[in-house]
Jmol script that loads the backbone (N, CA, C; Angstrom):
load data "model"
ATOM      1  N   MET A   1     188.653-114.479  28.472  1.00  0.00           N
ATOM      2  CA  MET A   1     189.566-115.236  27.649  1.00  0.00           C
ATOM      3  C   MET A   1     190.442-114.271  26.849  1.00  0.00           C
ATOM      4  N   LYS A   2     191.735-114.588  26.762  1.00  0.00           N
ATOM      5  CA  LYS A   2     192.660-113.713  26.064  1.00  0.00           C
ATOM      6  C   LYS A   2     192.533-113.872  24.559  1.00  0.00           C
ATOM      7  N   GLU A   3     192.807-112.778  23.869  1.00  0.00           N
ATOM      8  CA  GLU A   3     192.787-112.783  22.414  1.00  0.00           C
ATOM      9  C   GLU A   3     194.008-113.531  21.912  1.00  0.00           C
ATOM     10  N   THR A   4     193.823-114.407  20.920  1.00  0.00           N
ATOM     11  CA  THR A   4     194.930-115.148  20.336  1.00  0.00           C
ATOM     12  C   THR A   4     195.610-114.279  19.293  1.00  0.00           C
ATOM     13  N   ILE A   5     196.909-114.248  19.322  1.00  0.00           N
ATOM     14  CA  ILE A   5     197.665-113.446  18.358  1.00  0.00           C
ATOM     15  C   ILE A   5     198.322-114.400  17.372  1.00  0.00           C
ATOM     16  N   GLU A   6     198.032-114.209  16.114  1.00  0.00           N
ATOM     17  CA  GLU A   6     198.646-115.021  15.069  1.00  0.00           C
ATOM     18  C   GLU A   6     199.901-114.299  14.592  1.00  0.00           C
ATOM     19  N   MET A   7     201.022-114.985  14.673  1.00  0.00           N
ATOM     20  CA  MET A   7     202.266-114.366  14.225  1.00  0.00           C
ATOM     21  C   MET A   7     203.173-115.422  13.631  1.00  0.00           C
ATOM     22  N   GLY A   8     203.999-114.987  12.724  1.00  0.00           N
ATOM     23  CA  GLY A   8     204.980-115.890  12.175  1.00  0.00           C
ATOM     24  C   GLY A   8     206.163-116.001  13.124  1.00  0.00           C
ATOM     25  N   THR A   9     207.020-116.922  12.839  1.00  0.00           N
ATOM     26  CA  THR A   9     208.223-117.078  13.633  1.00  0.00           C
ATOM     27  C   THR A   9     209.170-115.917  13.359  1.00  0.00           C
ATOM     28  N   LEU A  10     209.765-115.413  14.406  1.00  0.00           N
ATOM     29  CA  LEU A  10     210.734-114.332  14.237  1.00  0.00           C
ATOM     30  C   LEU A  10     212.066-114.900  13.775  1.00  0.00           C
ATOM     31  N   THR A  11     212.736-114.157  12.919  1.00  0.00           N
ATOM     32  CA  THR A  11     214.095-114.534  12.555  1.00  0.00           C
ATOM     33  C   THR A  11     215.010-114.213  13.739  1.00  0.00           C
ATOM     34  N   LYS A  12     216.220-114.718  13.695  1.00  0.00           N
ATOM     35  CA  LYS A  12     217.185-114.450  14.765  1.00  0.00           C
ATOM     36  C   LYS A  12     217.417-112.942  14.910  1.00  0.00           C
ATOM     37  N   LYS A  13     217.518-112.251  13.798  1.00  0.00           N
ATOM     38  CA  LYS A  13     217.767-110.808  13.816  1.00  0.00           C
ATOM     39  C   LYS A  13     216.571-110.042  14.365  1.00  0.00           C
ATOM     40  N   GLU A  14     215.369-110.456  13.978  1.00  0.00           N
ATOM     41  CA  GLU A  14     214.162-109.808  14.503  1.00  0.00           C
ATOM     42  C   GLU A  14     214.044-110.032  16.009  1.00  0.00           C
ATOM     43  N   LEU A  15     214.356-111.245  16.445  1.00  0.00           N
ATOM     44  CA  LEU A  15     214.291-111.551  17.875  1.00  0.00           C
ATOM     45  C   LEU A  15     215.311-110.725  18.660  1.00  0.00           C
ATOM     46  N   GLU A  16     216.497-110.521  18.102  1.00  0.00           N
ATOM     47  CA  GLU A  16     217.503-109.664  18.746  1.00  0.00           C
ATOM     48  C   GLU A  16     216.959-108.250  18.932  1.00  0.00           C
ATOM     49  N   MET A  17     216.313-107.718  17.884  1.00  0.00           N
ATOM     50  CA  MET A  17     215.768-106.371  17.976  1.00  0.00           C
ATOM     51  C   MET A  17     214.619-106.324  18.977  1.00  0.00           C
ATOM     52  N   MET A  18     213.764-107.330  18.978  1.00  0.00           N
ATOM     53  CA  MET A  18     212.655-107.373  19.942  1.00  0.00           C
ATOM     54  C   MET A  18     213.193-107.414  21.364  1.00  0.00           C
ATOM     55  N   ASN A  19     214.259-108.162  21.599  1.00  0.00           N
ATOM     56  CA  ASN A  19     214.850-108.226  22.943  1.00  0.00           C
ATOM     57  C   ASN A  19     215.331-106.857  23.402  1.00  0.00           C
ATOM     58  N   VAL A  20     215.899-106.086  22.495  1.00  0.00           N
ATOM     59  CA  VAL A  20     216.330-104.716  22.827  1.00  0.00           C
ATOM     60  C   VAL A  20     215.110-103.884  23.231  1.00  0.00           C
ATOM     61  N   LEU A  21     214.040-103.979  22.458  1.00  0.00           N
ATOM     62  CA  LEU A  21     212.830-103.198  22.758  1.00  0.00           C
ATOM     63  C   LEU A  21     212.159-103.686  24.046  1.00  0.00           C
ATOM     64  N   TRP A  22     212.136-104.998  24.278  1.00  0.00           N
ATOM     65  CA  TRP A  22     211.537-105.531  25.504  1.00  0.00           C
ATOM     66  C   TRP A  22     212.318-105.093  26.735  1.00  0.00           C
ATOM     67  N   GLN A  23     213.625-104.956  26.603  1.00  0.00           N
ATOM     68  CA  GLN A  23     214.453-104.564  27.751  1.00  0.00           C
ATOM     69  C   GLN A  23     214.390-103.070  28.043  1.00  0.00           C
ATOM     70  N   SER A  24     213.978-102.291  27.074  1.00  0.00           N
ATOM     71  CA  SER A  24     213.919-100.847  27.253  1.00  0.00           C
ATOM     72  C   SER A  24     212.641-100.443  27.988  1.00  0.00           C
ATOM     73  N   GLU A  25     212.771 -99.462  28.847  1.00  0.00           N
ATOM     74  CA  GLU A  25     211.601 -98.968  29.582  1.00  0.00           C
ATOM     75  C   GLU A  25     210.842 -97.908  28.790  1.00  0.00           C
ATOM     76  N   THR A  26     211.442 -97.412  27.713  1.00  0.00           N
ATOM     77  CA  THR A  26     210.799 -96.396  26.883  1.00  0.00           C
ATOM     78  C   THR A  26     210.885 -96.806  25.415  1.00  0.00           C
ATOM     79  N   ALA A  27     210.079 -96.170  24.594  1.00  0.00           N
ATOM     80  CA  ALA A  27     210.138 -96.393  23.152  1.00  0.00           C
ATOM     81  C   ALA A  27     211.485 -95.893  22.631  1.00  0.00           C
ATOM     82  N   LEU A  28     211.994 -96.554  21.598  1.00  0.00           N
ATOM     83  CA  LEU A  28     213.317 -96.220  21.067  1.00  0.00           C
ATOM     84  C   LEU A  28     213.244 -95.820  19.598  1.00  0.00           C
ATOM     85  N   THR A  29     214.094 -94.882  19.224  1.00  0.00           N
ATOM     86  CA  THR A  29     214.242 -94.515  17.817  1.00  0.00           C
ATOM     87  C   THR A  29     215.196 -95.510  17.170  1.00  0.00           C
ATOM     88  N   ALA A  30     215.299 -95.466  15.861  1.00  0.00           N
ATOM     89  CA  ALA A  30     216.205 -96.365  15.143  1.00  0.00           C
ATOM     90  C   ALA A  30     217.645 -96.202  15.637  1.00  0.00           C
ATOM     91  N   SER A  31     218.082 -94.976  15.817  1.00  0.00           N
ATOM     92  CA  SER A  31     219.468 -94.767  16.274  1.00  0.00           C
ATOM     93  C   SER A  31     219.656 -95.261  17.710  1.00  0.00           C
ATOM     94  N   GLU A  32     218.630 -95.137  18.546  1.00  0.00           N
ATOM     95  CA  GLU A  32     218.723 -95.645  19.917  1.00  0.00           C
ATOM     96  C   GLU A  32     218.751 -97.177  19.931  1.00  0.00           C
ATOM     97  N   ILE A  33     218.027 -97.799  18.990  1.00  0.00           N
ATOM     98  CA  ILE A  33     218.068 -99.262  18.876  1.00  0.00           C
ATOM     99  C   ILE A  33     219.477 -99.699  18.505  1.00  0.00           C
ATOM    100  N   LEU A  34     220.094 -98.992  17.571  1.00  0.00           N
ATOM    101  CA  LEU A  34     221.469 -99.314  17.173  1.00  0.00           C
ATOM    102  C   LEU A  34     222.423 -99.218  18.364  1.00  0.00           C
ATOM    103  N   LYS A  35     222.309 -98.144  19.128  1.00  0.00           N
ATOM    104  CA  LYS A  35     223.195 -97.945  20.286  1.00  0.00           C
ATOM    105  C   LYS A  35     222.985 -99.022  21.340  1.00  0.00           C
ATOM    106  N   ALA A  36     221.740 -99.450  21.534  1.00  0.00           N
ATOM    107  CA  ALA A  36     221.426-100.437  22.572  1.00  0.00           C
ATOM    108  C   ALA A  36     221.725-101.868  22.132  1.00  0.00           C
ATOM    109  N   SER A  37     221.930-102.080  20.851  1.00  0.00           N
ATOM    110  CA  SER A  37     222.160-103.424  20.307  1.00  0.00           C
ATOM    111  C   SER A  37     223.653-103.720  20.249  1.00  0.00           C
ATOM    112  N   THR A  38     224.231-104.022  21.380  1.00  0.00           N
ATOM    113  CA  THR A  38     225.680-104.218  21.431  1.00  0.00           C
ATOM    114  C   THR A  38     226.129-105.561  20.862  1.00  0.00           C
ATOM    115  N   ASN A  39     225.331-106.591  20.981  1.00  0.00           N
ATOM    116  CA  ASN A  39     225.722-107.931  20.518  1.00  0.00           C
ATOM    117  C   ASN A  39     224.896-108.376  19.316  1.00  0.00           C
ATOM    118  N   ARG A  40     224.657-107.488  18.399  1.00  0.00           N
ATOM    119  CA  ARG A  40     223.782-107.817  17.277  1.00  0.00           C
ATOM    120  C   ARG A  40     224.541-108.572  16.182  1.00  0.00           C
ATOM    121  N   THR A  41     223.779-109.363  15.425  1.00  0.00           N
ATOM    122  CA  THR A  41     224.351-110.086  14.288  1.00  0.00           C
ATOM    123  C   THR A  41     223.988-109.408  12.971  1.00  0.00           C
ATOM    124  N   TRP A  42     223.194-108.360  13.029  1.00  0.00           N
ATOM    125  CA  TRP A  42     222.768-107.666  11.824  1.00  0.00           C
ATOM    126  C   TRP A  42     223.564-106.382  11.648  1.00  0.00           C
ATOM    127  N   LYS A  43     223.594-105.912  10.410  1.00  0.00           N
ATOM    128  CA  LYS A  43     224.352-104.709  10.073  1.00  0.00           C
ATOM    129  C   LYS A  43     223.477-103.471  10.215  1.00  0.00           C
ATOM    130  N   ASP A  44     224.126-102.330  10.389  1.00  0.00           N
ATOM    131  CA  ASP A  44     223.415-101.058  10.516  1.00  0.00           C
ATOM    132  C   ASP A  44     222.429-100.848   9.361  1.00  0.00           C
ATOM    133  N   LYS A  45     222.849-101.239   8.167  1.00  0.00           N
ATOM    134  CA  LYS A  45     222.022-101.033   6.970  1.00  0.00           C
ATOM    135  C   LYS A  45     220.729-101.854   7.022  1.00  0.00           C
ATOM    136  N   SER A  46     220.719-102.925   7.812  1.00  0.00           N
ATOM    137  CA  SER A  46     219.537-103.801   7.900  1.00  0.00           C
ATOM    138  C   SER A  46     218.480-103.264   8.856  1.00  0.00           C
ATOM    139  N   LEU A  47     218.819-102.236   9.610  1.00  0.00           N
ATOM    140  CA  LEU A  47     217.929-101.735  10.660  1.00  0.00           C
ATOM    141  C   LEU A  47     216.522-101.430  10.155  1.00  0.00           C
ATOM    142  N   HIS A  48     216.416-100.654   9.088  1.00  0.00           N
ATOM    143  CA  HIS A  48     215.096-100.247   8.600  1.00  0.00           C
ATOM    144  C   HIS A  48     214.315-101.428   8.005  1.00  0.00           C
ATOM    145  N   ILE A  49     215.019-102.371   7.420  1.00  0.00           N
ATOM    146  CA  ILE A  49     214.356-103.584   6.916  1.00  0.00           C
ATOM    147  C   ILE A  49     213.757-104.361   8.089  1.00  0.00           C
ATOM    148  N   LEU A  50     214.507-104.508   9.171  1.00  0.00           N
ATOM    149  CA  LEU A  50     214.009-105.220  10.352  1.00  0.00           C
ATOM    150  C   LEU A  50     212.832-104.482  10.989  1.00  0.00           C
ATOM    151  N   ILE A  51     212.951-103.176  11.106  1.00  0.00           N
ATOM    152  CA  ILE A  51     211.853-102.381  11.678  1.00  0.00           C
ATOM    153  C   ILE A  51     210.590-102.554  10.840  1.00  0.00           C
ATOM    154  N   ASN A  52     210.721-102.452   9.527  1.00  0.00           N
ATOM    155  CA  ASN A  52     209.553-102.593   8.653  1.00  0.00           C
ATOM    156  C   ASN A  52     208.953-103.995   8.734  1.00  0.00           C
ATOM    157  N   SER A  53     209.795-104.993   8.861  1.00  0.00           N
ATOM    158  CA  SER A  53     209.316-106.364   8.997  1.00  0.00           C
ATOM    159  C   SER A  53     208.521-106.543  10.292  1.00  0.00           C
ATOM    160  N   LEU A  54     209.048-105.997  11.387  1.00  0.00           N
ATOM    161  CA  LEU A  54     208.353-106.100  12.679  1.00  0.00           C
ATOM    162  C   LEU A  54     207.065-105.284  12.692  1.00  0.00           C
ATOM    163  N   LEU A  55     207.063-104.137  12.014  1.00  0.00           N
ATOM    164  CA  LEU A  55     205.833-103.350  11.878  1.00  0.00           C
ATOM    165  C   LEU A  55     204.782-104.131  11.095  1.00  0.00           C
ATOM    166  N   LYS A  56     205.215-104.776  10.013  1.00  0.00           N
ATOM    167  CA  LYS A  56     204.302-105.548   9.171  1.00  0.00           C
ATOM    168  C   LYS A  56     203.701-106.729   9.935  1.00  0.00           C
ATOM    169  N   LYS A  57     204.497-107.330  10.819  1.00  0.00           N
ATOM    170  CA  LYS A  57     204.024-108.463  11.630  1.00  0.00           C
ATOM    171  C   LYS A  57     203.224-107.999  12.857  1.00  0.00           C
ATOM    172  N   ASN A  58     203.063-106.681  12.998  1.00  0.00           N
ATOM    173  CA  ASN A  58     202.328-106.095  14.129  1.00  0.00           C
ATOM    174  C   ASN A  58     202.954-106.437  15.483  1.00  0.00           C
ATOM    175  N   LEU A  59     204.273-106.595  15.502  1.00  0.00           N
ATOM    176  CA  LEU A  59     204.968-106.880  16.755  1.00  0.00           C
ATOM    177  C   LEU A  59     205.529-105.620  17.396  1.00  0.00           C
ATOM    178  N   ILE A  60     205.671-104.559  16.611  1.00  0.00           N
ATOM    179  CA  ILE A  60     206.050-103.255  17.154  1.00  0.00           C
ATOM    180  C   ILE A  60     205.097-102.213  16.593  1.00  0.00           C
ATOM    181  N   VAL A  61     205.017-101.096  17.288  1.00  0.00           N
ATOM    182  CA  VAL A  61     204.190 -99.978  16.835  1.00  0.00           C
ATOM    183  C   VAL A  61     204.984 -98.691  16.956  1.00  0.00           C
ATOM    184  N   VAL A  62     204.573 -97.708  16.179  1.00  0.00           N
ATOM    185  CA  VAL A  62     205.167 -96.378  16.302  1.00  0.00           C
ATOM    186  C   VAL A  62     204.523 -95.732  17.520  1.00  0.00           C
ATOM    187  N   ASP A  63     205.351 -95.350  18.487  1.00  0.00           N
ATOM    188  CA  ASP A  63     204.853 -94.773  19.737  1.00  0.00           C
ATOM    189  C   ASP A  63     204.746 -93.254  19.662  1.00  0.00           C
ATOM    190  N   GLY A  64     205.491 -92.661  18.757  1.00  0.00           N
ATOM    191  CA  GLY A  64     205.493 -91.206  18.639  1.00  0.00           C
ATOM    192  C   GLY A  64     206.751 -90.756  17.931  1.00  0.00           C
ATOM    193  N   PHE A  65     207.118 -89.523  18.210  1.00  0.00           N
ATOM    194  CA  PHE A  65     208.301 -88.939  17.576  1.00  0.00           C
ATOM    195  C   PHE A  65     209.175 -88.293  18.644  1.00  0.00           C
ATOM    196  N   LYS A  66     210.484 -88.379  18.436  1.00  0.00           N
ATOM    197  CA  LYS A  66     211.447 -87.740  19.340  1.00  0.00           C
ATOM    198  C   LYS A  66     212.324 -86.816  18.515  1.00  0.00           C
ATOM    199  N   LYS A  67     212.654 -85.687  19.102  1.00  0.00           N
ATOM    200  CA  LYS A  67     213.564 -84.778  18.413  1.00  0.00           C
ATOM    201  C   LYS A  67     214.988 -85.289  18.606  1.00  0.00           C
ATOM    202  N   MET A  68     215.645 -85.538  17.504  1.00  0.00           N
ATOM    203  CA  MET A  68     217.014 -86.027  17.500  1.00  0.00           C
ATOM    204  C   MET A  68     217.868 -84.985  16.780  1.00  0.00           C
ATOM    205  N   GLU A  69     218.522 -84.138  17.549  1.00  0.00           N
ATOM    206  CA  GLU A  69     219.292 -83.018  17.036  1.00  0.00           C
ATOM    207  C   GLU A  69     218.396 -82.098  16.211  1.00  0.00           C
ATOM    208  N   LYS A  70     218.490 -82.134  14.880  1.00  0.00           N
ATOM    209  CA  LYS A  70     217.720 -81.186  14.062  1.00  0.00           C
ATOM    210  C   LYS A  70     216.471 -81.798  13.432  1.00  0.00           C
ATOM    211  N   VAL A  71     216.303 -83.108  13.562  1.00  0.00           N
ATOM    212  CA  VAL A  71     215.161 -83.776  12.915  1.00  0.00           C
ATOM    213  C   VAL A  71     214.345 -84.559  13.940  1.00  0.00           C
ATOM    214  N   TYR A  72     213.155 -84.935  13.531  1.00  0.00           N
ATOM    215  CA  TYR A  72     212.312 -85.786  14.357  1.00  0.00           C
ATOM    216  C   TYR A  72     212.414 -87.224  13.842  1.00  0.00           C
ATOM    217  N   ALA A  73     212.475 -88.157  14.777  1.00  0.00           N
ATOM    218  CA  ALA A  73     212.557 -89.574  14.420  1.00  0.00           C
ATOM    219  C   ALA A  73     211.409 -90.324  15.072  1.00  0.00           C
ATOM    220  N   ARG A  74     210.896 -91.332  14.368  1.00  0.00           N
ATOM    221  CA  ARG A  74     209.847 -92.169  14.946  1.00  0.00           C
ATOM    222  C   ARG A  74     210.442 -92.998  16.082  1.00  0.00           C
ATOM    223  N   SER A  75     209.651 -93.212  17.116  1.00  0.00           N
ATOM    224  CA  SER A  75     210.086 -94.106  18.194  1.00  0.00           C
ATOM    225  C   SER A  75     209.169 -95.325  18.191  1.00  0.00           C
ATOM    226  N   PHE A  76     209.748 -96.465  18.525  1.00  0.00           N
ATOM    227  CA  PHE A  76     209.056 -97.745  18.434  1.00  0.00           C
ATOM    228  C   PHE A  76     209.009 -98.436  19.788  1.00  0.00           C
ATOM    229  N   LYS A  77     207.918 -99.169  20.005  1.00  0.00           N
ATOM    230  CA  LYS A  77     207.806 -99.971  21.215  1.00  0.00           C
ATOM    231  C   LYS A  77     207.145-101.288  20.841  1.00  0.00           C
ATOM    232  N   PRO A  78     207.347-102.322  21.656  1.00  0.00           N
ATOM    233  CA  PRO A  78     206.730-103.621  21.363  1.00  0.00           C
ATOM    234  C   PRO A  78     205.207-103.525  21.452  1.00  0.00           C
ATOM    235  N   ALA A  79     204.536-104.243  20.561  1.00  0.00           N
ATOM    236  CA  ALA A  79     203.077-104.311  20.596  1.00  0.00           C
ATOM    237  C   ALA A  79     202.626-105.521  21.418  1.00  0.00           C
ATOM    238  N   ILE A  80     203.571-106.354  21.819  1.00  0.00           N
ATOM    239  CA  ILE A  80     203.286-107.561  22.566  1.00  0.00           C
ATOM    240  C   ILE A  80     204.385-107.736  23.617  1.00  0.00           C
ATOM    241  N   SER A  81     204.006-108.185  24.805  1.00  0.00           N
ATOM    242  CA  SER A  81     205.017-108.400  25.848  1.00  0.00           C
ATOM    243  C   SER A  81     205.850-109.634  25.502  1.00  0.00           C
ATOM    244  N   GLN A  82     207.014-109.712  26.101  1.00  0.00           N
ATOM    245  CA  GLN A  82     207.895-110.848  25.859  1.00  0.00           C
ATOM    246  C   GLN A  82     207.235-112.151  26.327  1.00  0.00           C
ATOM    247  N   THR A  83     206.593-112.126  27.494  1.00  0.00           N
ATOM    248  CA  THR A  83     205.958-113.344  27.998  1.00  0.00           C
ATOM    249  C   THR A  83     204.784-113.761  27.110  1.00  0.00           C
ATOM    250  N   ASN A  84     204.022-112.787  26.608  1.00  0.00           N
ATOM    251  CA  ASN A  84     202.916-113.110  25.711  1.00  0.00           C
ATOM    252  C   ASN A  84     203.441-113.705  24.408  1.00  0.00           C
ATOM    253  N   TYR A  85     204.544-113.156  23.898  1.00  0.00           N
ATOM    254  CA  TYR A  85     205.149-113.702  22.680  1.00  0.00           C
ATOM    255  C   TYR A  85     205.592-115.139  22.908  1.00  0.00           C
ATOM    256  N   ILE A  86     206.285-115.390  24.007  1.00  0.00           N
ATOM    257  CA  ILE A  86     206.789-116.741  24.297  1.00  0.00           C
ATOM    258  C   ILE A  86     205.623-117.721  24.407  1.00  0.00           C
ATOM    259  N   TRP A  87     204.578-117.343  25.172  1.00  0.00           N
ATOM    260  CA  TRP A  87     203.418-118.214  25.338  1.00  0.00           C
ATOM    261  C   TRP A  87     202.763-118.515  23.982  1.00  0.00           C
ATOM    262  N   THR A  88     202.559-117.488  23.172  1.00  0.00           N
ATOM    263  CA  THR A  88     201.928-117.666  21.870  1.00  0.00           C
ATOM    264  C   THR A  88     202.784-118.550  20.979  1.00  0.00           C
ATOM    265  N   HIS A  89     204.095-118.330  21.026  1.00  0.00           N
ATOM    266  CA  HIS A  89     205.022-119.119  20.219  1.00  0.00           C
ATOM    267  C   HIS A  89     205.015-120.589  20.664  1.00  0.00           C
ATOM    268  N   LEU A  90     205.008-120.818  21.982  1.00  0.00           N
ATOM    269  CA  LEU A  90     205.014-122.193  22.512  1.00  0.00           C
ATOM    270  C   LEU A  90     203.722-122.948  22.232  1.00  0.00           C
ATOM    271  N   THR A  91     202.604-122.260  22.279  1.00  0.00           N
ATOM    272  CA  THR A  91     201.308-122.939  22.184  1.00  0.00           C
ATOM    273  C   THR A  91     200.695-122.899  20.789  1.00  0.00           C
ATOM    274  N   SER A  92     201.340-122.233  19.873  1.00  0.00           N
ATOM    275  CA  SER A  92     200.814-122.145  18.514  1.00  0.00           C
ATOM    276  C   SER A  92     200.651-123.544  17.927  1.00  0.00           C
ATOM    277  N   GLY A  93     199.441-123.849  17.494  1.00  0.00           N
ATOM    278  CA  GLY A  93     199.178-125.141  16.872  1.00  0.00           C
ATOM    279  C   GLY A  93     198.860-126.271  17.835  1.00  0.00           C
ATOM    280  N   LEU A  94     198.884-126.002  19.141  1.00  0.00           N
ATOM    281  CA  LEU A  94     198.568-127.042  20.117  1.00  0.00           C
ATOM    282  C   LEU A  94     197.076-127.057  20.422  1.00  0.00           C
ATOM    283  N   ASP A  95     196.516-128.250  20.515  1.00  0.00           N
ATOM    284  CA  ASP A  95     195.124-128.345  20.944  1.00  0.00           C
ATOM    285  C   ASP A  95     195.083-128.231  22.469  1.00  0.00           C
ATOM    286  N   LYS A  96     193.867-128.194  23.042  1.00  0.00           N
ATOM    287  CA  LYS A  96     193.719-127.979  24.492  1.00  0.00           C
ATOM    288  C   LYS A  96     194.444-129.041  25.302  1.00  0.00           C
ATOM    289  N   LYS A  97     194.389-130.289  24.893  1.00  0.00           N
ATOM    290  CA  LYS A  97     195.037-131.371  25.646  1.00  0.00           C
ATOM    291  C   LYS A  97     196.559-131.167  25.691  1.00  0.00           C
ATOM    292  N   LYS A  98     197.141-130.823  24.569  1.00  0.00           N
ATOM    293  CA  LYS A  98     198.592-130.609  24.528  1.00  0.00           C
ATOM    294  C   LYS A  98     198.988-129.359  25.306  1.00  0.00           C
ATOM    295  N   ARG A  99     198.122-128.328  25.268  1.00  0.00           N
ATOM    296  CA  ARG A  99     198.388-127.124  26.080  1.00  0.00           C
ATOM    297  C   ARG A  99     198.362-127.473  27.562  1.00  0.00           C
ATOM    298  N   ARG A 100     197.370-128.284  27.975  1.00  0.00           N
ATOM    299  CA  ARG A 100     197.305-128.715  29.378  1.00  0.00           C
ATOM    300  C   ARG A 100     198.553-129.489  29.761  1.00  0.00           C
ATOM    301  N   ASN A 101     199.019-130.373  28.873  1.00  0.00           N
ATOM    302  CA  ASN A 101     200.240-131.138  29.146  1.00  0.00           C
ATOM    303  C   ASN A 101     201.445-130.207  29.307  1.00  0.00           C
ATOM    304  N   LEU A 102     201.514-129.176  28.486  1.00  0.00           N
ATOM    305  CA  LEU A 102     202.600-128.198  28.590  1.00  0.00           C
ATOM    306  C   LEU A 102     202.535-127.471  29.928  1.00  0.00           C
ATOM    307  N   ILE A 103     201.336-127.022  30.288  1.00  0.00           N
ATOM    308  CA  ILE A 103     201.160-126.327  31.570  1.00  0.00           C
ATOM    309  C   ILE A 103     201.550-127.242  32.730  1.00  0.00           C
ATOM    310  N   GLU A 104     201.104-128.500  32.665  1.00  0.00           N
ATOM    311  CA  GLU A 104     201.435-129.466  33.724  1.00  0.00           C
ATOM    312  C   GLU A 104     202.944-129.647  33.849  1.00  0.00           C
ATOM    313  N   GLU A 105     203.609-129.755  32.717  1.00  0.00           N
ATOM    314  CA  GLU A 105     205.071-129.940  32.736  1.00  0.00           C
ATOM    315  C   GLU A 105     205.775-128.719  33.331  1.00  0.00           C
ATOM    316  N   ILE A 106     205.285-127.534  33.006  1.00  0.00           N
ATOM    317  CA  ILE A 106     205.866-126.305  33.562  1.00  0.00           C
ATOM    318  C   ILE A 106     205.672-126.287  35.073  1.00  0.00           C
ATOM    319  N   ILE A 107     204.445-126.597  35.518  1.00  0.00           N
ATOM    320  CA  ILE A 107     204.129-126.564  36.949  1.00  0.00           C
ATOM    321  C   ILE A 107     204.952-127.592  37.727  1.00  0.00           C
ATOM    322  N   LYS A 108     205.169-128.749  37.136  1.00  0.00           N
ATOM    323  CA  LYS A 108     205.964-129.796  37.811  1.00  0.00           C
ATOM    324  C   LYS A 108     207.371-129.305  38.146  1.00  0.00           C
ATOM    325  N   ASN A 109     207.862-128.346  37.379  1.00  0.00           N
ATOM    326  CA  ASN A 109     209.224-127.843  37.585  1.00  0.00           C
ATOM    327  C   ASN A 109     209.287-126.619  38.493  1.00  0.00           C
ATOM    328  N   PHE A 110     208.151-126.195  39.028  1.00  0.00           N
ATOM    329  CA  PHE A 110     208.112-125.055  39.943  1.00  0.00           C
ATOM    330  C   PHE A 110     208.658-125.438  41.311  1.00  0.00           C
ATOM    331  N   ASP A 111     209.301-124.466  41.974  1.00  0.00           N
ATOM    332  CA  ASP A 111     209.633-124.648  43.384  1.00  0.00           C
ATOM    333  C   ASP A 111     208.435-124.188  44.209  1.00  0.00           C
ATOM    334  N   GLN A 112     208.523-124.286  45.517  1.00  0.00           N
ATOM    335  CA  GLN A 112     207.384-123.970  46.386  1.00  0.00           C
ATOM    336  C   GLN A 112     206.932-122.513  46.245  1.00  0.00           C
ATOM    337  N   GLU A 113     207.870-121.599  46.151  1.00  0.00           N
ATOM    338  CA  GLU A 113     207.513-120.186  46.008  1.00  0.00           C
ATOM    339  C   GLU A 113     206.752-119.946  44.704  1.00  0.00           C
ATOM    340  N   GLU A 114     207.245-120.539  43.618  1.00  0.00           N
ATOM    341  CA  GLU A 114     206.573-120.382  42.325  1.00  0.00           C
ATOM    342  C   GLU A 114     205.186-121.022  42.342  1.00  0.00           C
ATOM    343  N   LEU A 115     205.059-122.158  43.034  1.00  0.00           N
ATOM    344  CA  LEU A 115     203.747-122.801  43.160  1.00  0.00           C
ATOM    345  C   LEU A 115     202.761-121.901  43.906  1.00  0.00           C
ATOM    346  N   SER A 116     203.253-121.245  44.950  1.00  0.00           N
ATOM    347  CA  SER A 116     202.407-120.343  45.729  1.00  0.00           C
ATOM    348  C   SER A 116     201.925-119.173  44.869  1.00  0.00           C
ATOM    349  N   VAL A 117     202.826-118.602  44.099  1.00  0.00           N
ATOM    350  CA  VAL A 117     202.466-117.491  43.209  1.00  0.00           C
ATOM    351  C   VAL A 117     201.476-117.973  42.157  1.00  0.00           C
ATOM    352  N   ALA A 118     201.707-119.146  41.585  1.00  0.00           N
ATOM    353  CA  ALA A 118     200.807-119.696  40.578  1.00  0.00           C
ATOM    354  C   ALA A 118     199.411-119.919  41.154  1.00  0.00           C
ATOM    355  N   LYS A 119     199.345-120.410  42.370  1.00  0.00           N
ATOM    356  CA  LYS A 119     198.050-120.633  43.022  1.00  0.00           C
ATOM    357  C   LYS A 119     197.307-119.309  43.200  1.00  0.00           C
ATOM    358  N   GLN A 120     198.028-118.266  43.619  1.00  0.00           N
ATOM    359  CA  GLN A 120     197.406-116.946  43.775  1.00  0.00           C
ATOM    360  C   GLN A 120     196.852-116.438  42.435  1.00  0.00           C
ATOM    361  N   ILE A 121     197.608-116.635  41.385  1.00  0.00           N
ATOM    362  CA  ILE A 121     197.173-116.191  40.050  1.00  0.00           C
ATOM    363  C   ILE A 121     195.938-116.969  39.616  1.00  0.00           C
ATOM    364  N   ILE A 122     195.950-118.272  39.829  1.00  0.00           N
ATOM    365  CA  ILE A 122     194.797-119.109  39.459  1.00  0.00           C
ATOM    366  C   ILE A 122     193.570-118.706  40.260  1.00  0.00           C
ATOM    367  N   ASP A 123     193.739-118.511  41.556  1.00  0.00           N
ATOM    368  CA  ASP A 123     192.616-118.089  42.408  1.00  0.00           C
ATOM    369  C   ASP A 123     192.046-116.761  41.919  1.00  0.00           C
ATOM    370  N   LYS A 124     192.912-115.848  41.554  1.00  0.00           N
ATOM    371  CA  LYS A 124     192.472-114.535  41.058  1.00  0.00           C
ATOM    372  C   LYS A 124     191.691-114.671  39.754  1.00  0.00           C
ATOM    373  N   CYS A 125     192.161-115.544  38.861  1.00  0.00           N
ATOM    374  CA  CYS A 125     191.493-115.752  37.573  1.00  0.00           C
ATOM    375  C   CYS A 125     190.129-116.434  37.751  1.00  0.00           C
ATOM    376  N   ILE A 126     190.028-117.326  38.728  1.00  0.00           N
ATOM    377  CA  ILE A 126     188.770-118.017  38.973  1.00  0.00           C
ATOM    378  C   ILE A 126     187.721-117.047  39.508  1.00  0.00           C
ATOM    379  N   ILE A 127     188.131-116.119  40.336  1.00  0.00           N
ATOM    380  CA  ILE A 127     187.202-115.121  40.914  1.00  0.00           C
ATOM    381  C   ILE A 127     186.657-114.216  39.818  1.00  0.00           C
ATOM    382  N   GLN A 128     187.456-113.882  38.842  1.00  0.00           N
ATOM    383  CA  GLN A 128     187.021-112.983  37.751  1.00  0.00           C
ATOM    384  C   GLN A 128     186.048-113.724  36.922  1.00  0.00           C
TER     385      GLN A 128
END
end "model"
wireframe off; spacefill off
backbone 0.3
color backbone group
């Protein structure tokens, strides 16, 4: 059984930053986040406030340090995958019956290929 993650709702600005980190294949420094955030609604000055907020919510972690010209900068990566965040956000506060109803509704909208993949995943989980 998977561990449940308790998290608050992300603000629009926090979600924008998380999307940048989720799309990156490597951990990013603050300046790299700024460069990668082309369609952001937040200002450069808000960057450290957003980073600290996401650190406090345990949604990002410090991955290490990168040399940036003459100084070292912390690099950040998501502590939770995008799909895990979405699932946790969707099911937060739902009892088992409502979760089953949600799963059923999702499955009803699958095409044949998605149904086949879902069946393989279910079969794999049952064997474990």
